C-alpha positions as CSV (number, residue, x, y, z in Angstrom):
1,M,0.0,0.0,0.0
2,A,1.5,3.4,-1.0
3,L,1.8,5.7,2.0
4,E,-0.2,8.5,0.4
5,L,-3.1,6.2,-0.4
6,I,-3.9,5.3,3.2
7,P,-7.6,6.2,3.6
8,Y,-7.5,7.9,6.9
9,H,-10.9,9.5,6.3
10,K,-12.4,6.0,6.6
11,K,-10.5,5.0,9.8
12,R,-12.4,5.0,13.1
13,V,-10.0,6.2,15.9
14,L,-10.2,6.0,19.7
15,I,-7.8,8.2,21.8
16,I,-7.2,7.1,25.4
17,E,-5.5,10.0,27.2
18,D,-6.1,11.6,30.6
19,M,-4.6,15.0,29.7
20,A,-7.1,17.2,27.9
21,E,-4.3,19.2,26.2
22,M,-2.8,16.0,24.7
23,R,-6.3,14.8,23.6
24,T,-6.9,18.1,21.8
25,S,-3.4,18.0,20.2
26,L,-3.7,14.4,19.0
27,K,-7.2,15.1,17.5
28,S,-5.9,18.2,15.7
29,M,-2.9,16.3,14.2
30,L,-5.1,13.3,13.2
31,N,-7.6,15.7,11.7
32,N,-4.8,17.2,9.7
33,M,-4.0,13.7,8.3
34,G,-7.6,13.3,7.2
35,V,-9.1,11.4,10.2
36,N,-12.7,12.5,10.9
37,L,-14.1,9.6,12.9
38,M,-12.6,10.2,16.4
39,E,-13.7,9.5,20.0
40,T,-11.8,10.2,23.1
41,V,-11.8,8.9,26.7
42,G,-9.9,10.1,29.8
43,N,-9.2,6.9,31.6
44,G,-8.7,3.1,31.3
45,E,-12.1,2.2,32.7
46,E,-13.9,4.2,30.1
47,A,-11.6,2.8,27.4
48,I,-12.6,-0.8,28.4
49,I,-16.3,0.1,27.9
50,K,-15.7,1.8,24.6
51,L,-13.5,-1.1,23.3
52,S,-15.9,-3.7,24.5
53,Y,-18.9,-2.4,22.6
54,N,-17.3,-0.7,19.5
55,N,-14.8,-1.6,16.8
56,Y,-12.0,0.8,16.0
57,D,-9.4,0.7,13.3
58,I,-6.8,2.6,15.4
59,V,-6.4,3.0,19.2
60,F,-4.0,5.5,20.6
61,S,-3.4,4.9,24.3
62,D,-1.3,6.8,26.7
63,Y,0.7,4.5,29.0
64,E,0.2,6.6,32.1
65,L,-3.5,7.3,32.6
66,G,-3.6,8.7,36.1
67,R,-5.6,6.7,38.6
68,G,-7.0,3.4,37.6
69,K,-5.9,1.3,34.7
70,D,-3.0,2.3,32.6
71,G,-2.5,1.6,28.9
72,Q,-0.7,-1.7,29.5
73,Q,-3.6,-3.0,31.6
74,V,-6.2,-1.9,29.1
75,L,-4.3,-3.8,26.4
76,E,-3.8,-6.9,28.6
77,E,-7.5,-7.0,29.5
78,M,-8.7,-6.5,25.9
79,K,-6.4,-9.2,24.5
80,A,-7.5,-11.6,27.2
81,S,-11.2,-11.0,26.7
82,G,-11.0,-11.3,22.9
83,K,-13.3,-8.3,22.5
84,M,-10.8,-6.2,20.5
85,P,-10.6,-7.2,16.9
86,A,-7.3,-8.6,15.7
87,S,-7.5,-6.0,12.9
88,T,-7.4,-3.1,15.3
89,A,-4.0,-1.2,15.5
90,Y,-3.2,-0.5,19.2
91,I,-0.6,2.1,19.6
92,M,1.0,3.1,22.9
93,V,1.9,6.8,23.3
94,T,4.2,7.5,26.2
95,A,6.8,9.8,27.7
96,A,7.8,7.1,30.2
97,Q,10.9,5.0,29.4
98,T,11.1,3.0,32.6
99,V,12.1,-0.7,32.6
100,E,8.6,-1.4,34.0
101,M,6.9,0.3,31.0
102,V,9.2,-1.1,28.4
103,M,8.9,-4.7,29.7
104,G,5.2,-4.4,30.1
105,A,4.7,-3.0,26.6
106,L,6.9,-5.6,25.0
107,E,5.1,-8.4,26.8
108,Y,1.6,-7.4,25.5
109,E,2.8,-6.5,22.1
110,P,1.0,-3.4,21.0
111,D,1.3,-2.7,17.3
112,G,3.6,0.2,17.8
113,Y,4.8,3.0,20.1
114,I,5.0,6.8,19.7
115,A,7.2,8.7,22.2
116,K,6.1,12.0,23.5
117,P,6.4,14.9,22.6
118,V,4.4,14.0,19.5
119,T,4.7,16.2,16.4
120,L,2.7,16.0,13.2
121,D,5.7,14.7,11.2
122,I,6.5,12.0,13.8
123,L,2.9,11.0,14.1
124,R,2.4,10.7,10.3
125,T,5.7,8.7,9.8
126,R,5.1,6.3,12.6
127,L,1.4,5.8,11.9
128,N,1.9,5.2,8.2
129,R,4.5,2.6,9.0
130,I,2.3,0.8,11.5
131,I,-0.8,0.8,9.3
132,R,1.2,-0.4,6.3
133,T,2.6,-3.3,8.4
134,K,-0.9,-4.0,9.8
135,E,-2.2,-4.2,6.2
136,V,0.2,-7.1,5.5
137,Y,-1.8,-9.3,7.9
138,R,-5.2,-7.9,7.0
139,E,-6.6,-11.1,5.5
140,I,-5.3,-13.2,8.4
141,N,-6.9,-10.8,10.9
142,Q,-10.2,-10.7,9.1
143,F,-10.5,-14.5,9.3
144,I,-9.5,-14.3,13.0
145,D,-12.2,-11.7,13.6
146,R,-14.7,-13.9,11.9
147,K,-13.5,-16.8,14.1
148,D,-12.7,-18.8,11.0
149,I,-9.4,-20.3,12.2
150,D,-8.9,-22.7,9.3
151,G,-9.3,-19.7,7.0
152,A,-6.7,-17.8,9.0
153,L,-4.3,-20.7,8.9
154,E,-4.6,-20.8,5.1
155,A,-4.1,-17.1,4.9
156,C,-0.9,-17.5,6.9
157,N,0.3,-20.1,4.4
158,R,-0.5,-17.8,1.5
159,L,1.4,-14.9,3.0
160,A,4.4,-17.1,3.7
161,V,4.5,-18.3,0.0
162,E,3.6,-15.0,-1.7
163,R,5.7,-12.7,0.5
164,P,8.7,-14.7,1.8
165,K,9.9,-11.7,3.8
166,F,6.9,-12.2,6.1
167,A,7.1,-16.0,6.2
168,L,8.5,-16.2,9.8
169,P,5.9,-13.7,11.2
170,A,3.1,-15.7,9.4
171,Y,4.4,-18.9,10.9
172,R,4.4,-17.2,14.3
173,I,0.8,-16.3,14.0
174,K,0.0,-19.8,12.7
175,G,1.7,-21.4,15.7
176,K,-0.3,-19.2,18.2
177,L,-3.6,-20.1,16.5
178,L,-2.8,-23.8,16.6
179,L,-1.9,-23.6,20.3
180,N,-5.1,-21.7,21.1
181,E,-7.1,-24.4,19.3
182,E,-5.2,-27.2,21.2
183,R,-3.9,-28.6,17.9
184,Y,-0.6,-29.4,19.5
185,E,0.9,-31.8,17.0
186,E,0.3,-29.3,14.1
187,A,1.9,-26.6,16.3
188,R,4.9,-28.8,16.9
189,D,5.4,-29.2,13.2
190,I,5.4,-25.4,12.7
191,Y,7.9,-24.8,15.5
192,D,10.1,-27.8,14.3
193,T,10.1,-26.3,10.8
194,V,11.1,-22.8,12.0
195,L,13.7,-24.0,14.4
196,G,15.2,-26.1,11.7
197,I,15.8,-22.9,9.7
198,K,16.6,-20.5,12.5
199,R,16.6,-20.6,16.3
200,V,14.2,-17.8,17.0
201,A,13.0,-17.1,20.6
202,W,9.3,-17.2,19.8
203,A,9.6,-20.6,18.3
204,V,11.5,-21.9,21.3
205,L,8.7,-20.5,23.5
206,G,6.0,-22.1,21.3
207,M,7.8,-25.5,21.5
208,G,8.0,-25.2,25.2
209,K,4.3,-24.6,25.4
210,V,3.7,-27.7,23.2
211,E,5.9,-29.8,25.4
212,F,4.1,-28.7,28.5
213,Q,0.6,-29.2,27.1
214,Q,1.6,-32.7,26.0
215,G,2.9,-33.6,29.5
216,N,6.6,-33.5,28.6
217,Y,7.5,-31.3,31.6
218,E,11.2,-31.9,31.7
219,A,11.6,-31.1,28.0
220,A,9.5,-28.0,28.5
221,Q,11.7,-27.0,31.4
222,K,14.9,-27.4,29.4
223,L,13.7,-25.2,26.5
224,L,12.2,-22.5,28.7
225,E,15.1,-22.3,31.1
226,G,17.4,-21.6,28.1
227,L,15.0,-18.9,26.9
228,T,14.7,-17.1,30.2
229,R,18.4,-16.9,30.5
230,T,19.1,-15.5,27.1
231,K,16.0,-13.5,26.1
232,A,14.9,-11.1,28.9
233,K,12.0,-9.7,26.9
234,Y,10.2,-13.0,26.7
235,V,8.9,-12.8,30.3
236,E,6.0,-15.1,29.2
237,A,8.6,-17.9,29.2
238,S,8.9,-17.6,32.9
239,D,5.2,-18.2,33.3
240,W,5.4,-21.5,31.4
241,L,8.7,-22.5,33.1
242,A,7.0,-22.0,36.5
243,K,4.1,-24.2,35.3
244,A,6.5,-26.9,34.1
245,L,8.4,-26.8,37.4
246,E,5.2,-27.0,39.4
247,A,4.0,-29.9,37.4
248,Q,7.1,-31.8,38.5
249,G,6.5,-30.9,42.2
250,K,9.3,-28.2,42.2
251,Y,7.2,-25.6,43.9
252,K,10.0,-23.6,45.4
253,A,11.9,-23.3,42.1
254,A,8.6,-22.3,40.4
255,Q,8.1,-19.5,42.9
256,Q,11.6,-18.3,42.4
257,V,11.1,-18.1,38.7
258,L,8.0,-15.9,39.1
259,E,9.6,-13.7,41.7
260,Q,12.3,-12.8,39.1
261,A,9.6,-12.3,36.4
262,V,7.6,-9.8,38.4
263,E,10.7,-7.8,39.0
264,Q,11.0,-7.4,35.2
265,S,7.3,-6.8,34.6
266,P,5.5,-6.0,37.9
267,K,2.2,-4.9,36.4
268,A,1.3,-8.3,34.9
269,I,-1.8,-9.1,36.9
270,R,-2.1,-12.8,36.4
271,R,1.6,-13.3,37.0
272,Q,1.3,-11.6,40.4
273,Q,-1.8,-13.8,41.1
274,A,0.2,-16.9,40.1
275,L,3.1,-15.9,42.4
276,A,0.7,-15.4,45.3
277,R,-0.8,-18.8,44.8
278,L,2.6,-20.5,44.6
279,A,3.8,-18.6,47.7
280,D,0.7,-19.8,49.5
281,L,1.5,-23.4,48.5
282,N,5.0,-23.0,49.8
283,G,3.9,-21.4,53.0
284,D,5.9,-18.2,52.2
285,A,3.7,-15.6,53.9
286,D,5.9,-12.6,53.1
287,V,5.9,-13.2,49.3
288,M,2.2,-14.1,49.3
289,F,1.5,-10.8,51.0
290,K,3.4,-8.7,48.5
291,A,2.1,-10.5,45.4
292,S,-1.5,-10.8,46.5
293,K,-1.5,-7.1,47.6
294,K,0.0,-6.0,44.3
295,A,-2.5,-8.1,42.4
296,S,-5.4,-6.7,44.5
297,I,-4.3,-3.2,43.7
298,L,-3.9,-3.9,40.0
299,T,-7.2,-5.6,39.6
300,K,-9.4,-2.9,41.2
301,N,-12.4,-2.6,38.9
302,S,-10.8,-5.2,36.6
303,A,-12.1,-8.3,34.8
304,F,-9.1,-10.1,36.3
305,R,-10.2,-9.6,39.9
306,D,-9.8,-13.0,41.4
307,A,-11.7,-14.3,44.4
308,D,-8.9,-16.7,45.5
309,N,-6.3,-13.9,45.4
310,Q,-8.5,-11.6,47.5
311,I,-8.9,-14.4,50.1
312,R,-5.1,-14.9,50.1
313,Y,-4.6,-11.2,50.6
314,A,-6.9,-11.1,53.5
315,K,-5.1,-14.2,54.9
316,A,-1.7,-12.6,54.5
317,L,-3.0,-9.6,56.5
318,Q,-3.5,-11.7,59.6
319,K,0.2,-11.3,60.6
320,V,-0.2,-7.5,60.7
321,L,-3.6,-7.8,62.4
322,K,-2.2,-10.1,65.1
323,Y,1.3,-8.6,65.7
324,G,1.4,-5.1,64.1
325,G,1.1,-1.7,65.7
326,M,-2.3,-0.3,66.6
327,R,-2.5,1.9,63.4
328,E,-1.2,-0.9,61.2
329,Q,-3.8,-3.2,62.7
330,K,-6.6,-0.8,62.0
331,I,-5.6,-0.4,58.4
332,A,-5.1,-4.2,57.9
333,S,-8.5,-4.9,59.4
334,K,-10.2,-2.6,57.0
335,E,-8.3,-3.9,54.0
336,A,-8.9,-7.5,54.9
337,M,-12.7,-6.9,55.3
338,V,-12.8,-5.0,52.0
339,A,-11.1,-7.8,50.2
340,L,-13.4,-10.4,51.7
341,E,-16.5,-8.3,50.9
342,S,-15.4,-8.2,47.3
343,V,-15.2,-12.0,47.3
344,K,-18.8,-12.1,48.4
345,T,-20.0,-10.1,45.4
346,V,-18.8,-12.9,43.1
347,T,-21.9,-14.9,41.9
348,D,-20.3,-18.2,41.1
349,L,-18.2,-19.0,44.1
350,T,-17.6,-22.6,44.9
351,S,-18.3,-24.2,48.3
352,L,-14.6,-24.3,48.9
353,Q,-14.1,-20.6,48.2
354,L,-17.1,-19.8,50.5
355,L,-15.5,-21.9,53.3
356,K,-12.1,-20.3,52.9
357,C,-13.6,-16.8,52.8
358,G,-15.5,-17.5,56.0
359,L,-12.5,-19.0,57.8
360,V,-10.4,-15.9,57.0
361,E,-13.2,-13.6,57.9
362,A,-13.6,-15.3,61.3
363,Q,-9.8,-14.9,61.9
364,T,-10.0,-11.2,60.8
365,L,-12.8,-10.5,63.2
366,F,-11.1,-12.4,66.1
367,N,-7.8,-10.6,65.5
368,S,-9.7,-7.3,65.4
369,N,-11.1,-7.9,68.9
370,R,-14.6,-8.8,67.7
371,E,-14.6,-12.3,69.2
372,D,-18.4,-12.8,69.5
373,V,-19.0,-11.9,65.8
374,A,-15.9,-14.0,64.9
375,R,-17.4,-17.1,66.5
376,I,-20.6,-16.7,64.6
377,A,-18.7,-16.4,61.3
378,Y,-16.6,-19.4,62.2
379,S,-19.7,-21.5,63.0
380,G,-21.2,-20.5,59.8
381,S,-18.1,-21.5,57.9
382,L,-18.0,-24.9,59.4
383,A,-21.7,-25.4,58.5
384,M,-20.6,-25.3,54.9
385,M,-18.4,-28.4,55.3
386,G,-20.7,-31.1,54.1
387,D,-19.5,-34.7,53.5
388,D,-19.2,-34.0,49.8
389,L,-16.7,-31.1,50.2
390,Q,-13.3,-32.5,49.4
391,L,-10.5,-30.7,51.2
392,S,-6.9,-31.0,50.0
393,P,-4.1,-31.0,52.5
394,D,-3.5,-27.4,51.7
395,D,-7.2,-26.6,52.4
396,K,-6.9,-28.5,55.7
397,L,-3.9,-26.5,56.7
398,D,-6.0,-23.3,56.2
399,L,-8.6,-25.0,58.4
400,L,-5.9,-25.7,61.0
401,A,-4.9,-22.1,61.1
402,A,-8.5,-21.1,61.8
403,K,-8.9,-23.8,64.5
404,L,-5.8,-22.7,66.3
405,V,-7.4,-19.3,66.7
406,M,-11.0,-20.2,67.2
407,E,-11.0,-23.5,69.1
408,D,-9.5,-24.7,72.4
409,E,-6.0,-26.1,72.5
410,A,-7.0,-29.7,72.9
411,S,-9.3,-29.7,69.9
412,S,-6.9,-27.8,67.6
413,Q,-4.0,-30.0,68.7
414,A,-5.9,-33.1,68.0
415,Y,-6.8,-31.9,64.5
416,A,-3.1,-31.0,64.0
417,A,-1.9,-34.5,65.0
418,T,-4.4,-36.1,62.6
419,L,-3.4,-33.8,59.8
420,L,0.3,-34.4,60.4
421,N,-0.3,-38.1,60.1
422,E,-2.1,-37.5,56.8
423,I,0.7,-35.3,55.4
424,G,3.2,-38.0,55.9
425,N,6.7,-37.2,54.5
426,D,5.7,-34.6,52.0
427,P,8.5,-31.9,52.4
428,R,6.4,-29.0,51.1
429,L,3.4,-29.7,53.2
430,L,5.5,-30.4,56.3
431,K,7.2,-27.1,56.0
432,K,3.8,-25.4,55.6
433,Y,2.4,-27.3,58.6
434,Y,5.2,-26.3,60.9
435,G,4.9,-22.7,59.5
436,V,1.3,-22.6,60.6
437,L,2.2,-23.8,64.1
438,D,5.1,-21.4,64.3
439,F,3.0,-18.4,63.4
440,H,0.4,-19.3,66.0
441,L,3.1,-19.7,68.7
442,I,4.8,-16.3,68.2
443,P,3.3,-14.9,71.4
444,D,4.7,-17.9,73.4
445,P,8.5,-17.9,72.9
446,Q,9.0,-21.0,75.1
447,K,6.7,-23.3,73.1
448,R,7.8,-21.7,69.8
449,H,11.5,-22.4,70.6
450,A,10.7,-26.0,71.5
451,L,8.8,-26.5,68.3
452,L,11.6,-25.0,66.1
453,K,14.2,-27.2,67.9
454,Q,12.1,-30.3,67.4
455,R,11.6,-29.7,63.7
456,G,15.1,-28.6,63.2
457,A,16.4,-31.9,64.7
458,E,14.1,-33.9,62.4
459,L,15.5,-32.1,59.4
460,L,19.1,-32.4,60.5
461,Q,18.6,-36.1,61.0
462,L,17.3,-36.4,57.4
463,K,20.3,-34.3,56.2
464,D,18.0,-31.7,54.9
465,Y,20.6,-29.0,55.7
466,E,18.8,-26.2,54.0
467,G,15.5,-26.8,55.8
468,A,17.4,-27.4,59.1
469,W,19.3,-24.1,58.7
470,E,16.2,-22.1,58.0
471,I,14.4,-23.5,61.1
472,Y,17.4,-23.4,63.5
473,Y,18.5,-20.0,62.5
474,K,15.0,-18.7,63.2
475,A,15.2,-20.3,66.6
476,T,18.6,-18.6,67.3
477,R,16.9,-15.2,66.8
478,L,14.6,-15.8,69.8
479,P,15.6,-14.1,73.1
480,I,15.5,-17.5,74.9
481,T,17.7,-19.4,72.5
482,D,20.4,-21.7,73.8
483,S,23.8,-23.1,72.9
484,D,22.2,-26.4,71.7
485,C,20.2,-24.5,69.1
486,Q,23.2,-22.3,68.0
487,I,25.4,-25.3,67.6
488,A,22.7,-27.2,65.6
489,A,22.3,-24.2,63.3
490,L,26.1,-24.2,62.6
491,Q,26.0,-27.9,61.9
492,A,23.3,-27.3,59.3
493,A,25.3,-24.4,57.9
494,V,28.4,-26.4,57.5
495,G,26.5,-29.3,55.9
496,L,24.7,-26.9,53.5
497,Y,27.9,-25.1,52.5
498,R,29.5,-28.4,51.8
499,E,26.6,-29.5,49.5
500,G,25.9,-26.1,47.9
501,P,24.6,-23.9,46.5
502,R,26.6,-21.2,48.1
503,S,24.8,-18.0,49.4
504,S,26.7,-14.8,50.3
505,E,23.9,-13.9,52.7
506,R,24.0,-17.2,54.5
507,L,27.8,-17.0,54.6
508,Q,27.6,-13.7,56.4
509,L,24.9,-15.0,58.8
510,T,27.0,-18.1,59.6
511,N,30.1,-16.0,60.3
512,A,28.0,-13.8,62.6
513,L,26.7,-16.8,64.4
514,F,30.2,-18.1,65.0
515,G,31.0,-14.6,66.3
516,E,28.2,-14.8,68.8
517,L,29.8,-17.9,70.3
518,Q,33.4,-16.7,70.3
519,D,33.4,-16.2,74.1
520,M,32.2,-19.7,74.9
521,S,34.3,-21.2,77.7
522,N,36.5,-24.2,76.8
523,N,34.8,-25.9,79.9
524,D,31.5,-25.7,78.2
525,P,30.3,-29.2,77.0
526,H,29.5,-27.7,73.6
527,Y,33.0,-26.3,73.1
528,P,34.6,-29.3,71.4
529,E,31.8,-29.4,68.8
530,L,32.0,-25.7,68.3
531,E,35.8,-25.9,67.6
532,K,35.2,-28.8,65.2
533,L,32.6,-26.9,63.3
534,R,34.8,-23.8,63.2
535,L,37.7,-25.8,61.7
536,Q,35.4,-27.4,59.1
537,W,33.9,-24.0,58.2
538,T,37.3,-22.3,58.0
539,R,38.7,-25.0,55.7
540,Q,35.7,-24.9,53.4
541,T,35.5,-21.2,53.0
542,Q,39.3,-20.8,52.7
543,E,39.3,-23.4,49.9
544,D,36.7,-21.3,48.0
545,D,38.7,-18.1,48.6
546,D,41.9,-19.8,47.3
547,Q,40.1,-21.1,44.2
548,S,38.6,-17.7,43.4
549,T,42.0,-16.1,43.8
550,T,43.8,-18.6,41.6
551,G,40.9,-18.8,39.1
């Protein structure tokens, strides 16, 4: 298409911009280019409504839109809903050049970007180029908009044959269509063909998705790990890598992958929700709190608002409610109740979600000094537990957390003992189980210390040095700690350092712990073991220092 023949007078345009001056300026420049059919909105929420009920040829969206949704979130939501036609050109207009903006924009693939300040010449040049590129895929997009997938696939084939310059982009679209249609073997053939010609990142990602969907989790992991190491802009690879790791039971590794991914692109709503869910599975309350809070903020008035995430956010706030300062407790109580009230507005909640919401509501009320109302809410929650409600071990751990607050010690401990027997030797669930008990015992240092020492000894016996170190070191931070606990923590540290991986933070903590025991008398019964550990530690760390020096 010749640039001068672009029929802008026929194009319907939506401008999403919170600044009135910029809206006026863009309208004036577009009018100068021949655009007559223009609408404007001042925020992301209005944009979602407009885009959901109208079709536009071109959308200009500012990245920063003041309060509420930004341009990235509008694009993410519209792509997920499928309500914006594939033929629409979505263009981000932004003055921001932060890593957060760049990664977010790359991830959701707008058709183009225009940097502020925008001049008529810049606008004309960039828009002409974007529209001309969009025209290349017009036939494919028309079939997609008509939901004629076979027609779109054939159009991809024609484009690849007739215009070889666009063969790889055509195959990329074809691969995505086949994945969406769950035609995995055909998608595999596409990615095999492309990778046989050139190792492009999107084909590696596509093949990783195929391997995952077909249950080849280790193969998916291998492909996706390589991609996340070499192609930072393919943050989506982290999502699928986390899924592949979780499918293999590698929950901690899956969480770590998503933690790194949200640092790159923190406004990705569903990734934050996925991180909160994994952190919950791992019993990592701090990460669950951060991720669920971020997701809760991002999903305000959003189609991605998730009942489970709101329940997790309210659950994560219990730590502040129980042990925070008075002002913090007041804020946390309000936020928890708002989150839980938003859950109750969902019309299709499952019985399990209703149970979990009720349990967290009861704890919130109890920890907000409203014990009578809390007991009513707790009784109402238990009434939902019919014989047909199947609770997973994780669900039962949530129930245990509520029982420890709401029931007498004998009843809750009896339930804890039964649950512990059911959990068996599952490392993840055991860690989470003892985490629930540990959290409950924070006000009772004596019992908490005894619990930590008991669990630490079990892990040390199993040579789970990482788990033992984590537990014992926590115990050494209690005011009532003893030499037994400190020595055991050092035993775990030495064993863990020997096995690897090495951590500079743990190295510093261990050195500091040795320092805390430097004044131990040689008459102390622990002294020989301390000196033995100190010698082993010195040898191990000295060897590493020597290797790094000579290397």
